[in-house]
DSSP file (Angstrom, degrees, kcal/mol; ACC not computed):
  #  RESIDUE AA STRUCTURE BP1 BP2  ACC     N-H-->O    O-->H-N    N-H-->O    O-->H-N    TCO  KAPPA ALPHA  PHI   PSI    X-CA   Y-CA   Z-CA
    1    1 A M              0   0    0      0, 0.0     2,-0.6     0, 0.0     0, 0.0   0.000 360.0 360.0 360.0 142.0   29.8    8.0  -25.0
    2    2 A N        -     0   0    0      2,-0.0     2,-0.5     0, 0.0     0, 0.0  -0.938 360.0-171.7-112.2 120.7   28.6    7.4  -28.5
    3    3 A F        -     0   0    0     -2,-0.6     2,-0.3     3,-0.0     0, 0.0  -0.927   4.6-162.6-108.7 131.3   27.4    3.9  -29.4
    4    4 A S    >>  -     0   0    0     -2,-0.5     3,-1.0     1,-0.1     4,-0.6  -0.728  31.9-116.9-105.6 163.2   26.5    2.9  -32.9
    5    5 A E  T 34 S+     0   0    0     -2,-0.3     3,-0.5     1,-0.2    -1,-0.1   0.785 111.1  66.0 -65.1 -28.6   24.6    0.0  -34.3
    6    6 A D  T 34 S+     0   0    0      1,-0.2    -1,-0.2     3,-0.0    -3,-0.0   0.697 103.4  44.5 -66.9 -21.8   27.8   -1.1  -36.1
    7    7 A T  T <4 S+     0   0    0     -3,-1.0    -1,-0.2     2,-0.0     2,-0.2   0.584  89.4 104.0 -99.0 -11.9   29.6   -1.9  -32.9
    8    8 A W     <  -     0   0    0     -4,-0.6     2,-0.3    -3,-0.5    -3,-0.0  -0.463  47.9-177.8 -78.7 140.1   26.8   -3.6  -31.1
    9    9 A Q        -     0   0    0     -2,-0.2    -2,-0.0     0, 0.0    -3,-0.0  -0.955  34.6 -95.8-133.9 153.9   27.0   -7.5  -30.8
   10   10 A L        -     0   0    0     -2,-0.3     3,-0.1     1,-0.1    26,-0.0  -0.454  47.5-111.7 -66.6 142.3   24.7  -10.0  -29.4
   11   11 A P        -     0   0    0      0, 0.0    -1,-0.1     0, 0.0    19,-0.1  -0.265  46.5 -76.6 -70.0 161.1   25.7  -11.0  -25.8
   12   12 A N        -     0   0    0      1,-0.1     3,-0.1    17,-0.0    18,-0.1  -0.259  36.8-136.0 -57.2 145.6   27.1  -14.5  -25.1
   13   13 A M  S    S+     0   0    0      1,-0.2    17,-3.7    16,-0.1     2,-0.3   0.842  83.5   3.5 -75.9 -34.4   24.4  -17.2  -25.1
   14   14 A A  E    S+A   29   0A   0     15,-0.3     2,-0.4    63,-0.2    15,-0.3  -0.991  70.3 177.6-148.8 151.4   25.6  -18.9  -22.0
   15   15 A A  E     -A   28   0A   0     13,-3.9    13,-2.5    -2,-0.3     2,-0.4  -0.999  14.4-152.6-151.6 148.8   28.4  -18.2  -19.6
   16   16 A G  E     -A   27   0A   0     -2,-0.4     2,-0.4    11,-0.2    11,-0.2  -0.946  11.2-165.8-118.6 150.5   29.9  -19.5  -16.5
   17   17 A S  E     -A   26   0A   0      9,-3.2     9,-2.5    -2,-0.4     2,-0.4  -0.977   2.8-162.5-135.9 154.0   31.9  -17.7  -13.9
   18   18 A W  E     -A   25   0A   0     -2,-0.4     7,-0.2     7,-0.2     3,-0.1  -0.998  11.5-153.3-136.8 133.7   34.0  -18.7  -11.0
   19   19 A L  E  >> -A   24   0A   0      5,-2.6     4,-2.0    -2,-0.4     5,-1.2  -0.914   8.8-164.8-103.6 105.2   35.2  -16.8   -7.9
   20   20 A P  T  45S+     0   0    0      0, 0.0    -1,-0.2     0, 0.0    29,-0.0   0.837  86.4  57.7 -69.3 -26.5   38.6  -18.4   -6.9
   21   21 A I  T  45S+     0   0    0      1,-0.2    -2,-0.0    -3,-0.1    -3,-0.0   0.912 122.5  24.2 -60.6 -44.2   38.4  -16.8   -3.4
   22   22 A D  T  45S-     0   0    0     -3,-0.2    -1,-0.2     2,-0.1     3,-0.1   0.538  98.8-134.5 -93.5 -11.4   35.1  -18.4   -2.6
   23   23 A D  T  <5 +     0   0    0     -4,-2.0     2,-0.4     1,-0.2    26,-0.2   0.939  58.1 142.7  50.8  50.2   35.5  -21.4   -5.0
   24   24 A K  E   < -A   19   0A   0     -5,-1.2    -5,-2.6    24,-0.2     2,-0.4  -0.928  38.8-151.7-123.6 147.5   32.0  -20.7   -6.1
   25   25 A M  E     -AB  18  47A   0     22,-2.1    21,-2.6    -2,-0.4    22,-0.7  -0.852   8.0-170.6-116.2 149.5   30.5  -21.0   -9.6
   26   26 A D  E     -AB  17  45A   0     -9,-2.5    -9,-3.2    -2,-0.4     2,-0.4  -0.998   5.5-164.5-135.5 139.9   27.6  -19.3  -11.3
   27   27 A V  E     +AB  16  44A   0     17,-2.7    17,-2.8    -2,-0.4     2,-0.3  -0.943  14.5 162.9-123.7 147.1   26.0  -20.2  -14.7
   28   28 A R  E     +AB  15  43A   0    -13,-2.5   -13,-3.9    -2,-0.4     2,-0.3  -0.992   3.2 160.3-157.9 154.7   23.7  -18.1  -16.8
   29   29 A G  E     -AB  14  42A   0     13,-2.0    13,-2.4    -2,-0.3     2,-0.3  -0.985  24.0-132.9-167.1 174.7   22.5  -17.9  -20.4
   30   30 A I  E     - B   0  41A   0    -17,-3.7     2,-0.5    -2,-0.3    11,-0.3  -0.934   9.9-145.0-134.7 152.0   20.0  -16.8  -22.9
   31   31 A L  E     - B   0  40A   0      9,-2.6     8,-3.4    -2,-0.3     9,-1.0  -0.989  20.6-171.0-118.9 127.1   18.1  -18.4  -25.7
   32   32 A R  E     - B   0  38A   0     -2,-0.5     6,-0.2     6,-0.2     5,-0.1  -0.859  21.2-120.2-115.6 153.9   17.4  -16.3  -28.8
   33   33 A A    >   -     0   0    0      4,-2.6     3,-1.8    -2,-0.3     6,-0.1  -0.246  44.1 -91.4 -76.7 173.8   15.1  -17.1  -31.8
   34   34 A F  T 3  S+     0   0    0      1,-0.3    -1,-0.1     2,-0.1    -2,-0.0   0.793 130.7  54.4 -62.6 -31.7   16.6  -17.3  -35.3
   35   35 A N  T 3  S-     0   0    0      2,-0.1    -1,-0.3     1,-0.0     0, 0.0   0.310 122.7-105.8 -89.0   8.0   15.8  -13.6  -35.7
   36   36 A S  S <  S+     0   0    0     -3,-1.8    -2,-0.1     1,-0.3     2,-0.1   0.414  70.5 148.1  84.3   3.9   17.7  -12.7  -32.5
   37   37 A D        -     0   0    0      1,-0.1    -4,-2.6    -5,-0.1     2,-0.3  -0.416  55.2-110.1 -65.4 139.1   14.5  -12.1  -30.4
   38   38 A W  E     +B   32   0A   0     -6,-0.2    -6,-0.2     1,-0.2     3,-0.1  -0.593  39.7 173.1 -71.6 128.8   15.0  -13.1  -26.7
   39   39 A L  E     -     0   0A   0     -8,-3.4     2,-0.3     1,-0.4    -7,-0.2   0.817  59.1 -31.4-103.4 -49.5   13.1  -16.3  -25.7
   40   40 A F  E     -B   31   0A   0     -9,-1.0    -9,-2.6     2,-0.0    -1,-0.4  -0.977  49.5-149.9-165.1 164.9   14.3  -17.0  -22.2
   41   41 A G  E     -B   30   0A   0     -2,-0.3     2,-0.3   -11,-0.3   -11,-0.2  -0.908   8.4-161.4-137.6 159.8   17.2  -16.7  -19.8
   42   42 A F  E     -B   29   0A   0    -13,-2.4   -13,-2.0    -2,-0.3     2,-0.3  -0.976   6.9-174.3-142.6 156.1   18.5  -18.6  -16.8
   43   43 A S  E     +B   28   0A   0     -2,-0.3     2,-0.4   -15,-0.2   -15,-0.2  -0.921  11.3 175.1-153.2 125.7   20.9  -18.1  -13.8
   44   44 A L  E     -B   27   0A   0    -17,-2.8   -17,-2.7    -2,-0.3     2,-0.5  -0.982  28.8-136.9-135.6 141.7   22.0  -20.6  -11.3
   45   45 A A  E     -B   26   0A   0     -2,-0.4   -19,-0.2   -19,-0.2    -2,-0.0  -0.891  23.9-177.4 -93.0 129.3   24.4  -20.7   -8.4
   46   46 A C  E     -     0   0A   0    -21,-2.6   -20,-0.2    -2,-0.5    -1,-0.1   0.488  24.8-133.0-111.7  -3.9   26.4  -24.1   -8.6
   47   47 A G  E     +B   25   0A   0    -22,-0.7   -22,-2.1     2,-0.0    -1,-0.3  -0.518  60.2   3.5  84.8-156.6   28.7  -24.3   -5.6
   48   48 A P  S    S+     0   0    0      0, 0.0     2,-0.3     0, 0.0   -24,-0.2  -0.257  82.5  91.3 -70.5 153.1   32.4  -25.2   -5.7
   49   49 A G        -     0   0    0    -26,-0.2     2,-0.2   -29,-0.0    -2,-0.0  -0.975  63.2 -82.9 166.4-148.1   34.3  -26.0   -8.8
   50   50 A D     >  -     0   0    0     -2,-0.3     4,-1.9     1,-0.0     5,-0.1  -0.784  42.9 -88.1-140.6-178.7   36.5  -24.1  -11.4
   51   51 A A  H  > S+     0   0    0     -2,-0.2     4,-2.0     1,-0.2     5,-0.1   0.884 123.3  49.2 -64.2 -44.3   36.1  -21.9  -14.4
   52   52 A F  H  > S+     0   0    0      1,-0.2     4,-2.2     2,-0.2    -1,-0.2   0.903 110.9  50.8 -67.8 -41.1   36.1  -24.7  -17.0
   53   53 A L  H  > S+     0   0    0      1,-0.2     4,-2.9     2,-0.2    -1,-0.2   0.905 107.5  55.5 -61.7 -38.9   33.4  -26.7  -14.9
   54   54 A A  H  X S+     0   0    0     -4,-1.9     4,-2.6     1,-0.2    -2,-0.2   0.935 108.2  47.1 -59.2 -47.3   31.3  -23.5  -14.8
   55   55 A E  H  X S+     0   0    0     -4,-2.0     4,-2.3     2,-0.2    -2,-0.2   0.928 112.3  49.8 -59.7 -45.7   31.4  -23.3  -18.7
   56   56 A I  H  X S+     0   0    0     -4,-2.2     4,-3.1     2,-0.2    -2,-0.2   0.941 112.4  47.7 -57.1 -50.3   30.5  -27.0  -18.9
   57   57 A L  H  X S+     0   0    0     -4,-2.9     4,-3.4     1,-0.2     5,-0.3   0.918 109.3  53.6 -57.6 -46.0   27.5  -26.5  -16.5
   58   58 A A  H  X S+     0   0    0     -4,-2.6     4,-2.5    -5,-0.2    -1,-0.2   0.929 111.4  45.5 -56.2 -47.3   26.3  -23.4  -18.4
   59   59 A L  H  X S+     0   0    0     -4,-2.3     4,-2.8     2,-0.2     5,-0.2   0.937 113.6  49.7 -57.6 -50.2   26.3  -25.4  -21.7
   60   60 A E  H  X S+     0   0    0     -4,-3.1     4,-2.5     1,-0.2    -2,-0.2   0.924 111.7  47.5 -56.9 -46.6   24.5  -28.3  -20.0
   61   61 A E  H  X S+     0   0    0     -4,-3.4     4,-2.3     2,-0.2    -1,-0.2   0.924 111.8  50.8 -63.8 -44.9   21.9  -26.1  -18.4
   62   62 A G  H  X S+     0   0    0     -4,-2.5     4,-2.5    -5,-0.3    -1,-0.2   0.947 112.0  47.1 -54.0 -52.3   21.3  -24.3  -21.7
   63   63 A L  H  X S+     0   0    0     -4,-2.8     4,-2.6     1,-0.2    -1,-0.2   0.847 109.8  51.8 -59.9 -40.2   20.9  -27.5  -23.6
   64   64 A L  H  X S+     0   0    0     -4,-2.5     4,-2.6    -5,-0.2    -1,-0.2   0.904 110.5  49.8 -64.0 -40.5   18.5  -29.0  -21.0
   65   65 A K  H  X S+     0   0    0     -4,-2.3     4,-1.5    -5,-0.2    -2,-0.2   0.950 111.6  48.0 -59.5 -49.2   16.4  -25.9  -21.2
   66   66 A V  H  X>S+     0   0    0     -4,-2.5     5,-1.8     1,-0.2     4,-0.5   0.939 113.0  48.4 -58.7 -47.9   16.3  -26.0  -25.0
   67   67 A R  H ><5S+     0   0    0     -4,-2.6     3,-1.5     1,-0.2    -1,-0.2   0.929 108.9  53.1 -58.2 -47.5   15.4  -29.8  -24.9
   68   68 A H  H 3<5S+     0   0    0     -4,-2.6    -1,-0.2     1,-0.3    -2,-0.2   0.800 106.0  53.5 -62.7 -27.5   12.7  -29.2  -22.4
   69   69 A L  H 3<5S-     0   0    0     -4,-1.5    -1,-0.3    -3,-0.4    -2,-0.2   0.523 118.2-114.4 -82.2  -8.0   11.1  -26.5  -24.7
   70   70 A G  T <<5 +     0   0    0     -3,-1.5     2,-0.3    -4,-0.5    -3,-0.2   0.664  58.9 156.8  85.6  21.3   11.1  -29.1  -27.5
   71   71 A Y      < -     0   0    0     -5,-1.8    -1,-0.3     1,-0.1     3,-0.1  -0.629  17.6-178.8 -77.1 131.3   13.6  -27.4  -29.9
   72   72 A K        +     0   0    0     -2,-0.3     2,-0.5     1,-0.3    -1,-0.1   0.682  67.5  44.6-103.3 -24.1   15.1  -30.1  -32.2
   73   73 A S  S    S+     0   0    0      2,-0.0     2,-0.3     0, 0.0    -1,-0.3  -0.978  70.5 156.8-128.8 115.5   17.6  -27.9  -34.3
   74   74 A I        -     0   0    0     -2,-0.5     2,-0.5    -3,-0.1     0, 0.0  -0.859  36.9-134.6-129.7 166.8   19.8  -25.4  -32.5
   75   75 A I        -     0   0    0     -2,-0.3     2,-0.5     2,-0.0    -2,-0.0  -0.995  23.7-160.4-120.6 122.9   23.1  -23.5  -33.0
   76   76 A C        -     0   0    0     -2,-0.5     2,-0.3     2,-0.0   -17,-0.0  -0.880   6.8-170.3-108.4 129.3   25.2  -23.5  -29.9
   77   77 A E        +     0   0    0     -2,-0.5     2,-0.3     2,-0.0   -63,-0.2  -0.889   5.7 177.7-121.6 149.6   28.0  -20.9  -29.5
   78   78 A S        -     0   0    0     -2,-0.3   -63,-0.1   -65,-0.1    -2,-0.0  -0.990  26.7-157.8-147.2 144.0   30.7  -20.7  -26.8
   79   79 A D  S    S+     0   0    0     -2,-0.3     2,-0.9     1,-0.1     3,-0.1   0.279  72.3 100.0 -99.3   9.3   33.6  -18.3  -26.3
   80   80 A C     >  -     0   0    0      1,-0.2     4,-2.1   -25,-0.1     3,-0.4  -0.818  54.6-169.5-100.2 101.3   35.5  -21.0  -24.3
   81   81 A F  H  > S+     0   0    0     -2,-0.9     4,-2.8     1,-0.2     5,-0.2   0.827  84.8  55.9 -60.7 -34.3   38.0  -22.5  -26.6
   82   82 A A  H  > S+     0   0    0      2,-0.2     4,-2.4     1,-0.2    -1,-0.2   0.911 109.3  47.3 -58.7 -46.1   38.7  -25.4  -24.1
   83   83 A L  H  > S+     0   0    0     -3,-0.4     4,-2.5     2,-0.2    -2,-0.2   0.916 110.9  49.9 -65.0 -45.5   35.1  -26.4  -24.1
   84   84 A V  H  X S+     0   0    0     -4,-2.1     4,-2.6     2,-0.2    -2,-0.2   0.929 113.2  48.6 -57.6 -48.1   34.7  -26.2  -27.9
   85   85 A Q  H  X S+     0   0    0     -4,-2.8     4,-1.6     1,-0.2    -2,-0.2   0.941 111.1  49.3 -58.9 -47.1   37.9  -28.4  -28.2
   86   86 A T  H  < S+     0   0    0     -4,-2.4     4,-0.4     1,-0.2    -1,-0.2   0.904 113.4  45.8 -62.1 -43.1   36.6  -30.9  -25.7
   87   87 A M  H >< S+     0   0    0     -4,-2.5     3,-0.8     1,-0.2    -1,-0.2   0.880 112.9  51.0 -65.6 -40.2   33.2  -31.2  -27.4
   88   88 A A  H 3< S+     0   0    0     -4,-2.6    -1,-0.2     1,-0.2    -2,-0.2   0.757 112.6  45.6 -68.3 -27.4   34.8  -31.5  -30.8
   89   89 A N  T 3<        0   0    0     -4,-1.6    -1,-0.2    -5,-0.2    -2,-0.2   0.369 360.0 360.0-103.1   4.3   37.1  -34.3  -29.7
   90   90 A S    <         0   0    0     -3,-0.8    -1,-0.2    -4,-0.4    -2,-0.1   0.424 360.0 360.0 -97.1 360.0   34.4  -36.3  -27.8
């Protein structure tokens, strides 16, 4: 397989996953500097819930980590349209 730099994209900054069979959630994320350098990552098992709650918890955990590190200005991205809509309407 041939990969070029033109097709490479940064990975999602935070993500949640949900296994419906086990009803278990997992959240993970990364924080990158303005120049895309990796600063830190996290991963947590969160117990029962659903896919939307997993996305919310991933965002919350990422924001808590950023706040703990003292960052005042951030750009937060999500691929979960329902979460973006919810945040925009709150």
